[in-house]
MIBA-581167 format. One record per residue (C-alpha): residue number from 1; residue in three letters; x, y, z. Coordinates in steps of 0.1 Angstrom, whole numbers, always signed. Each point is the difference from the previous one (the first is absolute). Layout:
N
<pt num="NUM" residuo="Ala" u="X" v="Y" w="Z"/>
...
END
This chain:
313
<pt num="1" residuo="Unk" u="+244" v="+146" w="+603"/>
<pt num="2" residuo="Unk" u="-28" v="+24" w="-7"/>
<pt num="3" residuo="Unk" u="-29" v="-10" w="-23"/>
<pt num="4" residuo="Unk" u="-30" v="+20" w="-13"/>
<pt num="5" residuo="Unk" u="-21" v="+18" w="+26"/>
<pt num="6" residuo="Unk" u="-29" v="-22" w="+13"/>
<pt num="7" residuo="Unk" u="-30" v="+23" w="-3"/>
<pt num="8" residuo="Unk" u="-29" v="-23" w="-9"/>
<pt num="9" residuo="Unk" u="-22" v="-20" w="+23"/>
<pt num="10" residuo="Unk" u="-14" v="-33" w="-13"/>
<pt num="11" residuo="Unk" u="-34" v="+16" w="-7"/>
<pt num="12" residuo="Unk" u="+17" v="+29" w="-19"/>
<pt num="13" residuo="Unk" u="+22" v="-24" w="-21"/>
<pt num="14" residuo="Unk" u="-30" v="-22" w="-9"/>
<pt num="15" residuo="Unk" u="-21" v="+30" w="-10"/>
<pt num="16" residuo="Unk" u="+29" v="+14" w="-21"/>
<pt num="17" residuo="Unk" u="+4" v="-32" w="-19"/>
<pt num="18" residuo="Unk" u="-37" v="-8" w="-1"/>
<pt num="19" residuo="Unk" u="-1" v="-33" w="+18"/>
<pt num="20" residuo="Unk" u="-16" v="-12" w="+32"/>
<pt num="21" residuo="Unk" u="+18" v="+3" w="+34"/>
<pt num="22" residuo="Unk" u="-3" v="-37" w="+3"/>
<pt num="23" residuo="Unk" u="+18" v="-6" w="-33"/>
<pt num="24" residuo="Unk" u="+27" v="+25" w="+9"/>
<pt num="25" residuo="Unk" u="+5" v="-16" w="+35"/>
<pt num="26" residuo="Unk" u="+2" v="-35" w="-15"/>
<pt num="27" residuo="Unk" u="+27" v="+11" w="-25"/>
<pt num="28" residuo="Unk" u="+22" v="+17" w="+26"/>
<pt num="29" residuo="Unk" u="-3" v="-30" w="+23"/>
<pt num="30" residuo="Unk" u="+10" v="-22" w="-29"/>
<pt num="31" residuo="Unk" u="+30" v="+22" w="-6"/>
<pt num="32" residuo="Unk" u="+10" v="-4" w="+37"/>
<pt num="33" residuo="Unk" u="-8" v="+35" w="+12"/>
<pt num="34" residuo="Unk" u="-10" v="+5" w="+36"/>
<pt num="35" residuo="Unk" u="-37" v="+3" w="+4"/>
<pt num="36" residuo="Unk" u="-9" v="+35" w="-12"/>
<pt num="37" residuo="Unk" u="-20" v="+21" w="+25"/>
<pt num="38" residuo="Unk" u="-18" v="+33" w="-3"/>
<pt num="39" residuo="Unk" u="+33" v="+18" w="+4"/>
<pt num="40" residuo="Unk" u="+19" v="+12" w="-32"/>
<pt num="41" residuo="Unk" u="+23" v="-30" w="-7"/>
<pt num="42" residuo="Unk" u="+1" v="-1" w="-38"/>
<pt num="43" residuo="Unk" u="+20" v="+20" w="-25"/>
<pt num="44" residuo="Unk" u="+1" v="+5" w="-38"/>
<pt num="45" residuo="Unk" u="+18" v="-33" w="-6"/>
<pt num="46" residuo="Unk" u="-27" v="-20" w="+19"/>
<pt num="47" residuo="Unk" u="-26" v="+19" w="-20"/>
<pt num="48" residuo="Unk" u="+17" v="-11" w="-32"/>
<pt num="49" residuo="Unk" u="+1" v="-36" w="+12"/>
<pt num="50" residuo="Unk" u="-37" v="+1" w="+6"/>
<pt num="51" residuo="Unk" u="-6" v="+15" w="-34"/>
<pt num="52" residuo="Unk" u="+20" v="-27" w="-17"/>
<pt num="53" residuo="Unk" u="-18" v="-28" w="+18"/>
<pt num="54" residuo="Unk" u="-34" v="+15" w="-7"/>
<pt num="55" residuo="Unk" u="+9" v="+5" w="-36"/>
<pt num="56" residuo="Unk" u="+7" v="-37" w="-5"/>
<pt num="57" residuo="Unk" u="-34" v="-9" w="+13"/>
<pt num="58" residuo="Unk" u="-19" v="+28" w="-18"/>
<pt num="59" residuo="Unk" u="+14" v="-8" w="-35"/>
<pt num="60" residuo="Unk" u="-8" v="-37" w="+5"/>
<pt num="61" residuo="Unk" u="+36" v="-12" w="-2"/>
<pt num="62" residuo="Unk" u="-3" v="-17" w="+34"/>
<pt num="63" residuo="Unk" u="-26" v="-5" w="+27"/>
<pt num="64" residuo="Unk" u="+4" v="+14" w="+35"/>
<pt num="65" residuo="Unk" u="+11" v="-32" w="+16"/>
<pt num="66" residuo="Unk" u="+28" v="-5" w="-25"/>
<pt num="67" residuo="Unk" u="+12" v="+36" w="+6"/>
<pt num="68" residuo="Unk" u="+0" v="-7" w="+37"/>
<pt num="69" residuo="Unk" u="+20" v="-32" w="-5"/>
<pt num="70" residuo="Unk" u="+26" v="+19" w="-21"/>
<pt num="71" residuo="Unk" u="+1" v="+28" w="+26"/>
<pt num="72" residuo="Unk" u="+5" v="-25" w="+28"/>
<pt num="73" residuo="Unk" u="+29" v="-16" w="-18"/>
<pt num="74" residuo="Unk" u="+16" v="+35" w="-5"/>
<pt num="75" residuo="Unk" u="-5" v="+10" w="+36"/>
<pt num="76" residuo="Unk" u="+14" v="-31" w="+15"/>
<pt num="77" residuo="Unk" u="+29" v="-3" w="-23"/>
<pt num="78" residuo="Unk" u="+10" v="+37" w="+2"/>
<pt num="79" residuo="Unk" u="-3" v="+1" w="+37"/>
<pt num="80" residuo="Unk" u="+26" v="-27" w="+3"/>
<pt num="81" residuo="Unk" u="+21" v="+16" w="-27"/>
<pt num="82" residuo="Unk" u="+0" v="+34" w="+16"/>
<pt num="83" residuo="Unk" u="+9" v="-14" w="+34"/>
<pt num="84" residuo="Unk" u="+28" v="-20" w="-15"/>
<pt num="85" residuo="Unk" u="+14" v="+30" w="-19"/>
<pt num="86" residuo="Unk" u="-2" v="+22" w="+31"/>
<pt num="87" residuo="Unk" u="+18" v="-26" w="+21"/>
<pt num="88" residuo="Unk" u="+27" v="-3" w="-26"/>
<pt num="89" residuo="Unk" u="+6" v="+38" w="-3"/>
<pt num="90" residuo="Unk" u="-1" v="+4" w="+38"/>
<pt num="91" residuo="Unk" u="+28" v="-25" w="+4"/>
<pt num="92" residuo="Unk" u="+20" v="+21" w="-25"/>
<pt num="93" residuo="Unk" u="-3" v="+31" w="+22"/>
<pt num="94" residuo="Unk" u="+3" v="-17" w="+34"/>
<pt num="95" residuo="Unk" u="-37" v="+2" w="+8"/>
<pt num="96" residuo="Unk" u="-3" v="+38" w="-1"/>
<pt num="97" residuo="Unk" u="-37" v="+8" w="-8"/>
<pt num="98" residuo="Unk" u="+7" v="+33" w="-16"/>
<pt num="99" residuo="Unk" u="+29" v="-12" w="-21"/>
<pt num="100" residuo="Unk" u="-22" v="-30" w="-10"/>
<pt num="101" residuo="Unk" u="-28" v="+22" w="-12"/>
<pt num="102" residuo="Unk" u="+23" v="+24" w="-18"/>
<pt num="103" residuo="Unk" u="+18" v="-29" w="-19"/>
<pt num="104" residuo="Unk" u="-34" v="-15" w="-9"/>
<pt num="105" residuo="Unk" u="-11" v="+33" w="-13"/>
<pt num="106" residuo="Unk" u="+31" v="+2" w="-21"/>
<pt num="107" residuo="Unk" u="-4" v="-35" w="-13"/>
<pt num="108" residuo="Unk" u="-37" v="+1" w="-5"/>
<pt num="109" residuo="Unk" u="-1" v="+7" w="-38"/>
<pt num="110" residuo="Unk" u="+25" v="-27" w="-7"/>
<pt num="111" residuo="Unk" u="-17" v="-26" w="+22"/>
<pt num="112" residuo="Unk" u="-33" v="+8" w="-16"/>
<pt num="113" residuo="Unk" u="+15" v="-5" w="-35"/>
<pt num="114" residuo="Unk" u="+17" v="-32" w="+11"/>
<pt num="115" residuo="Unk" u="-33" v="-13" w="+14"/>
<pt num="116" residuo="Unk" u="-18" v="+7" w="-33"/>
<pt num="117" residuo="Unk" u="+26" v="-18" w="-20"/>
<pt num="118" residuo="Unk" u="+1" v="-31" w="+21"/>
<pt num="119" residuo="Unk" u="-38" v="+0" w="+4"/>
<pt num="120" residuo="Unk" u="-6" v="+0" w="-38"/>
<pt num="121" residuo="Unk" u="+25" v="-29" w="-4"/>
<pt num="122" residuo="Unk" u="-15" v="-20" w="+28"/>
<pt num="123" residuo="Unk" u="-35" v="+6" w="-13"/>
<pt num="124" residuo="Unk" u="+10" v="-15" w="-33"/>
<pt num="125" residuo="Unk" u="+16" v="-30" w="+17"/>
<pt num="126" residuo="Unk" u="-30" v="-5" w="+23"/>
<pt num="127" residuo="Unk" u="-25" v="-4" w="-29"/>
<pt num="128" residuo="Unk" u="+21" v="-29" w="-13"/>
<pt num="129" residuo="Unk" u="+6" v="-14" w="+34"/>
<pt num="130" residuo="Unk" u="-35" v="+0" w="+17"/>
<pt num="131" residuo="Unk" u="-26" v="+1" w="-27"/>
<pt num="132" residuo="Unk" u="-12" v="-35" w="-12"/>
<pt num="133" residuo="Unk" u="-27" v="-8" w="-26"/>
<pt num="134" residuo="Unk" u="-34" v="-7" w="+13"/>
<pt num="135" residuo="Unk" u="-4" v="-36" w="+10"/>
<pt num="136" residuo="Unk" u="+37" v="-6" w="+7"/>
<pt num="137" residuo="Unk" u="+13" v="-6" w="+35"/>
<pt num="138" residuo="Unk" u="+24" v="+26" w="+14"/>
<pt num="139" residuo="Unk" u="+30" v="-21" w="+11"/>
<pt num="140" residuo="Unk" u="+32" v="+10" w="+16"/>
<pt num="141" residuo="Unk" u="+29" v="-14" w="+20"/>
<pt num="142" residuo="Unk" u="-1" v="+16" w="+35"/>
<pt num="143" residuo="Unk" u="+29" v="+0" w="+24"/>
<pt num="144" residuo="Unk" u="+8" v="+12" w="+35"/>
<pt num="145" residuo="Unk" u="+34" v="+5" w="+16"/>
<pt num="146" residuo="Unk" u="+7" v="+10" w="+36"/>
<pt num="147" residuo="Unk" u="+28" v="+2" w="+24"/>
<pt num="148" residuo="Unk" u="+3" v="-29" w="+24"/>
<pt num="149" residuo="Unk" u="+1" v="+9" w="+37"/>
<pt num="150" residuo="Unk" u="-11" v="+36" w="-6"/>
<pt num="151" residuo="Unk" u="-9" v="+6" w="+37"/>
<pt num="152" residuo="Unk" u="+36" v="-8" w="+10"/>
<pt num="153" residuo="Unk" u="+13" v="+21" w="-28"/>
<pt num="154" residuo="Unk" u="-21" v="+30" w="+12"/>
<pt num="155" residuo="Unk" u="+13" v="-4" w="+36"/>
<pt num="156" residuo="Unk" u="+36" v="-2" w="-11"/>
<pt num="157" residuo="Unk" u="+0" v="+34" w="-19"/>
<pt num="158" residuo="Unk" u="-5" v="+36" w="+10"/>
<pt num="159" residuo="Unk" u="-25" v="+21" w="-19"/>
<pt num="160" residuo="Unk" u="+23" v="+14" w="-27"/>
<pt num="161" residuo="Unk" u="+15" v="-35" w="-7"/>
<pt num="162" residuo="Unk" u="-35" v="-15" w="-2"/>
<pt num="163" residuo="Unk" u="-12" v="+27" w="-24"/>
<pt num="164" residuo="Unk" u="+31" v="-6" w="-21"/>
<pt num="165" residuo="Unk" u="-6" v="-37" w="-1"/>
<pt num="166" residuo="Unk" u="-37" v="+4" w="-9"/>
<pt num="167" residuo="Unk" u="+10" v="+24" w="-28"/>
<pt num="168" residuo="Unk" u="+27" v="-24" w="-13"/>
<pt num="169" residuo="Unk" u="-24" v="-30" w="+1"/>
<pt num="170" residuo="Unk" u="-25" v="+19" w="-21"/>
<pt num="171" residuo="Unk" u="+26" v="+13" w="-24"/>
<pt num="172" residuo="Unk" u="+17" v="-33" w="-6"/>
<pt num="173" residuo="Unk" u="-32" v="-20" w="-2"/>
<pt num="174" residuo="Unk" u="-14" v="+25" w="-25"/>
<pt num="175" residuo="Unk" u="+31" v="-3" w="-22"/>
<pt num="176" residuo="Unk" u="-1" v="-38" w="+1"/>
<pt num="177" residuo="Unk" u="-36" v="-1" w="-9"/>
<pt num="178" residuo="Unk" u="+3" v="+26" w="-28"/>
<pt num="179" residuo="Unk" u="+31" v="-18" w="-14"/>
<pt num="180" residuo="Unk" u="-21" v="-31" w="-4"/>
<pt num="181" residuo="Unk" u="-30" v="+16" w="-17"/>
<pt num="182" residuo="Unk" u="-21" v="+1" w="+31"/>
<pt num="183" residuo="Unk" u="-20" v="+26" w="+18"/>
<pt num="184" residuo="Unk" u="+0" v="+11" w="+37"/>
<pt num="185" residuo="Unk" u="-35" v="-1" w="+13"/>
<pt num="186" residuo="Unk" u="+8" v="+13" w="+34"/>
<pt num="187" residuo="Unk" u="+26" v="+1" w="+28"/>
<pt num="188" residuo="Unk" u="-7" v="-1" w="+37"/>
<pt num="189" residuo="Unk" u="+31" v="+4" w="+20"/>
<pt num="190" residuo="Unk" u="+17" v="-34" w="-2"/>
<pt num="191" residuo="Unk" u="-22" v="-14" w="-27"/>
<pt num="192" residuo="Unk" u="-4" v="+5" w="-37"/>
<pt num="193" residuo="Unk" u="-28" v="-14" w="-23"/>
<pt num="194" residuo="Unk" u="+6" v="-3" w="-37"/>
<pt num="195" residuo="Unk" u="-16" v="-14" w="-32"/>
<pt num="196" residuo="Unk" u="+14" v="-13" w="-32"/>
<pt num="197" residuo="Unk" u="-17" v="-11" w="-32"/>
<pt num="198" residuo="Unk" u="+18" v="-34" w="-2"/>
<pt num="199" residuo="Unk" u="+10" v="-26" w="+25"/>
<pt num="200" residuo="Unk" u="+37" v="-1" w="-12"/>
<pt num="201" residuo="Unk" u="+2" v="+38" w="+7"/>
<pt num="202" residuo="Unk" u="-14" v="-6" w="+34"/>
<pt num="203" residuo="Unk" u="+25" v="-27" w="+8"/>
<pt num="204" residuo="Unk" u="+29" v="+21" w="-11"/>
<pt num="205" residuo="Unk" u="-13" v="+30" w="+19"/>
<pt num="206" residuo="Unk" u="-4" v="-21" w="+31"/>
<pt num="207" residuo="Unk" u="+35" v="-14" w="-1"/>
<pt num="208" residuo="Unk" u="+14" v="+35" w="-5"/>
<pt num="209" residuo="Unk" u="-19" v="+13" w="+30"/>
<pt num="210" residuo="Unk" u="+11" v="-29" w="+22"/>
<pt num="211" residuo="Unk" u="+36" v="+5" w="-10"/>
<pt num="212" residuo="Unk" u="+1" v="+38" w="-1"/>
<pt num="213" residuo="Unk" u="+6" v="+5" w="+38"/>
<pt num="214" residuo="Unk" u="+26" v="-28" w="+5"/>
<pt num="215" residuo="Unk" u="+27" v="+26" w="+9"/>
<pt num="216" residuo="Unk" u="-23" v="+22" w="+21"/>
<pt num="217" residuo="Unk" u="+13" v="-2" w="+36"/>
<pt num="218" residuo="Unk" u="-33" v="+9" w="+17"/>
<pt num="219" residuo="Unk" u="-22" v="-23" w="-21"/>
<pt num="220" residuo="Unk" u="-1" v="-37" w="+11"/>
<pt num="221" residuo="Unk" u="-15" v="-10" w="-33"/>
<pt num="222" residuo="Unk" u="-29" v="+7" w="-24"/>
<pt num="223" residuo="Unk" u="-26" v="-27" w="-7"/>
<pt num="224" residuo="Unk" u="-22" v="+0" w="-31"/>
<pt num="225" residuo="Unk" u="-32" v="-18" w="-12"/>
<pt num="226" residuo="Unk" u="-18" v="+2" w="-32"/>
<pt num="227" residuo="Unk" u="-30" v="-15" w="-19"/>
<pt num="228" residuo="Unk" u="-16" v="+3" w="-33"/>
<pt num="229" residuo="Unk" u="-37" v="+2" w="-9"/>
<pt num="230" residuo="Unk" u="-31" v="+22" w="-3"/>
<pt num="231" residuo="Unk" u="+0" v="+33" w="+19"/>
<pt num="232" residuo="Unk" u="-24" v="+29" w="+4"/>
<pt num="233" residuo="Unk" u="+16" v="+34" w="-9"/>
<pt num="234" residuo="Unk" u="-13" v="+31" w="+17"/>
<pt num="235" residuo="Unk" u="+15" v="+35" w="+4"/>
<pt num="236" residuo="Unk" u="+35" v="-13" w="-6"/>
<pt num="237" residuo="Unk" u="-2" v="-29" w="+24"/>
<pt num="238" residuo="Unk" u="-8" v="-36" w="-6"/>
<pt num="239" residuo="Unk" u="-22" v="-24" w="+21"/>
<pt num="240" residuo="Unk" u="-13" v="-35" w="+1"/>
<pt num="241" residuo="Unk" u="+10" v="-36" w="+8"/>
<pt num="242" residuo="Unk" u="+33" v="+2" w="-20"/>
<pt num="243" residuo="Unk" u="+11" v="+29" w="+21"/>
<pt num="244" residuo="Unk" u="-10" v="-17" w="+33"/>
<pt num="245" residuo="Unk" u="+19" v="-32" w="-11"/>
<pt num="246" residuo="Unk" u="+32" v="+20" w="-8"/>
<pt num="247" residuo="Unk" u="-2" v="+18" w="+33"/>
<pt num="248" residuo="Unk" u="-5" v="-32" w="+20"/>
<pt num="249" residuo="Unk" u="+28" v="-18" w="-19"/>
<pt num="250" residuo="Unk" u="+24" v="+28" w="+7"/>
<pt num="251" residuo="Unk" u="-6" v="-4" w="+38"/>
<pt num="252" residuo="Unk" u="+11" v="-36" w="-2"/>
<pt num="253" residuo="Unk" u="+33" v="+8" w="-16"/>
<pt num="254" residuo="Unk" u="+32" v="+3" w="+19"/>
<pt num="255" residuo="Unk" u="+28" v="+26" w="-3"/>
<pt num="256" residuo="Unk" u="+13" v="+2" w="-36"/>
<pt num="257" residuo="Unk" u="-27" v="-26" w="-12"/>
<pt num="258" residuo="Unk" u="-24" v="+3" w="-29"/>
<pt num="259" residuo="Unk" u="-32" v="-21" w="+1"/>
<pt num="260" residuo="Unk" u="-29" v="-5" w="-24"/>
<pt num="261" residuo="Unk" u="-27" v="-25" w="-4"/>
<pt num="262" residuo="Unk" u="+3" v="-30" w="-23"/>
<pt num="263" residuo="Unk" u="-26" v="+13" w="-25"/>
<pt num="264" residuo="Unk" u="+19" v="+32" w="-5"/>
<pt num="265" residuo="Unk" u="+33" v="-20" w="-1"/>
<pt num="266" residuo="Unk" u="-13" v="-21" w="-28"/>
<pt num="267" residuo="Unk" u="+0" v="+32" w="-21"/>
<pt num="268" residuo="Unk" u="+38" v="+1" w="+4"/>
<pt num="269" residuo="Unk" u="+6" v="-32" w="-17"/>
<pt num="270" residuo="Unk" u="+30" v="+3" w="-23"/>
<pt num="271" residuo="Unk" u="+10" v="+35" w="+13"/>
<pt num="272" residuo="Unk" u="+37" v="+4" w="+1"/>
<pt num="273" residuo="Unk" u="+18" v="+15" w="+30"/>
<pt num="274" residuo="Unk" u="-23" v="-17" w="+26"/>
<pt num="275" residuo="Unk" u="+1" v="-31" w="+21"/>
<pt num="276" residuo="Unk" u="-33" v="-12" w="+14"/>
<pt num="277" residuo="Unk" u="-1" v="-21" w="+31"/>
<pt num="278" residuo="Unk" u="-34" v="-15" w="+11"/>
<pt num="279" residuo="Unk" u="-5" v="+2" w="+38"/>
<pt num="280" residuo="Unk" u="-32" v="-20" w="+3"/>
<pt num="281" residuo="Unk" u="-33" v="+13" w="+13"/>
<pt num="282" residuo="Unk" u="-2" v="+26" w="+27"/>
<pt num="283" residuo="Unk" u="-30" v="+14" w="+18"/>
<pt num="284" residuo="Unk" u="-6" v="+35" w="-12"/>
<pt num="285" residuo="Unk" u="-22" v="+21" w="+22"/>
<pt num="286" residuo="Unk" u="-34" v="+9" w="-16"/>
<pt num="287" residuo="Unk" u="+8" v="-22" w="-31"/>
<pt num="288" residuo="Unk" u="+5" v="-36" w="+12"/>
<pt num="289" residuo="Unk" u="+28" v="-24" w="-9"/>
<pt num="290" residuo="Unk" u="+21" v="+12" w="-28"/>
<pt num="291" residuo="Unk" u="+29" v="-17" w="-18"/>
<pt num="292" residuo="Unk" u="+29" v="+24" w="+3"/>
<pt num="293" residuo="Unk" u="+31" v="+4" w="-22"/>
<pt num="294" residuo="Unk" u="+32" v="+17" w="+8"/>
<pt num="295" residuo="Unk" u="+13" v="+22" w="-28"/>
<pt num="296" residuo="Unk" u="+38" v="+2" w="+1"/>
<pt num="297" residuo="Unk" u="+29" v="+12" w="-21"/>
<pt num="298" residuo="Unk" u="+16" v="-29" w="-20"/>
<pt num="299" residuo="Unk" u="+30" v="-18" w="+14"/>
<pt num="300" residuo="Unk" u="+32" v="+3" w="-21"/>
<pt num="301" residuo="Unk" u="-7" v="-33" w="-18"/>
<pt num="302" residuo="Unk" u="-37" v="+11" w="-7"/>
<pt num="303" residuo="Unk" u="+11" v="+30" w="-20"/>
<pt num="304" residuo="Unk" u="-18" v="+1" w="-34"/>
<pt num="305" residuo="Unk" u="-27" v="-26" w="+10"/>
<pt num="306" residuo="Unk" u="-36" v="+6" w="+7"/>
<pt num="307" residuo="Unk" u="-17" v="-18" w="+29"/>
<pt num="308" residuo="Unk" u="-35" v="-11" w="+5"/>
<pt num="309" residuo="Unk" u="-16" v="-8" w="+33"/>
<pt num="310" residuo="Unk" u="+12" v="-34" w="+12"/>
<pt num="311" residuo="Unk" u="+35" v="+2" w="-15"/>
<pt num="312" residuo="Unk" u="+30" v="+3" w="+22"/>
<pt num="313" residuo="Unk" u="+36" v="+12" w="-7"/>
END
């Protein structure tokens, strides 16, 4: 693919837009560009990006730090998006670099239009999902799912098979999470992290993830853990003690098992389609002793009943 000619140095771009070199450098770093030197490395599109960013500060809409935060979100997200799209197209043309570039050039306008459509929809959804009134806690259910015995799985597959399994894991996990009203926070190889607004959605999502790979011959099982509570949201990710608890609980689960803590399980009281089985206290690394609960599909005679912690079918 061929883009606009890169004829501007950082100094020239900054002078053209009327900003300091320091401000220009900070913006391009936030966007994920390699550090710009004194060699011409910027084109008309980068100049336009600098103009847009500077304009938002000059007219008082945003301060510089907020513009940098927004730019960093764009850079990190689009870097991954571009890599993912190139990999997908490359597979279609058997890894031929020239054919990949040519096909991406052909698809460019449609991919750009698709990106704009989805971005506007997700922006609307995100306002409702992540903005809370001042003084209210930002609470979410957070879950983790990963493949049990991943090291052995990696050793048993060749590279194309492993790549296919990683792709399938991400695709299936994403579908299960979306179907239950959740959001994928990130995937790292054999692990996916997700959030949902409610505890019941997290439980259904977790069961779906644990069961989704039952027929996958190369996957010995998927384990899942989730917890509900306050989180800190930042740049599309979430952090805090609730996240740590969910991650640690996941590590204690076995293949095909879904675990949560008793406090989170209490929020599932009366939820149909679940069976909750108390497991007693377990030592959770970095947290202490935590009463755990196994979240299971209902047995045949449990159908239509809701179960609270402490009840058994």
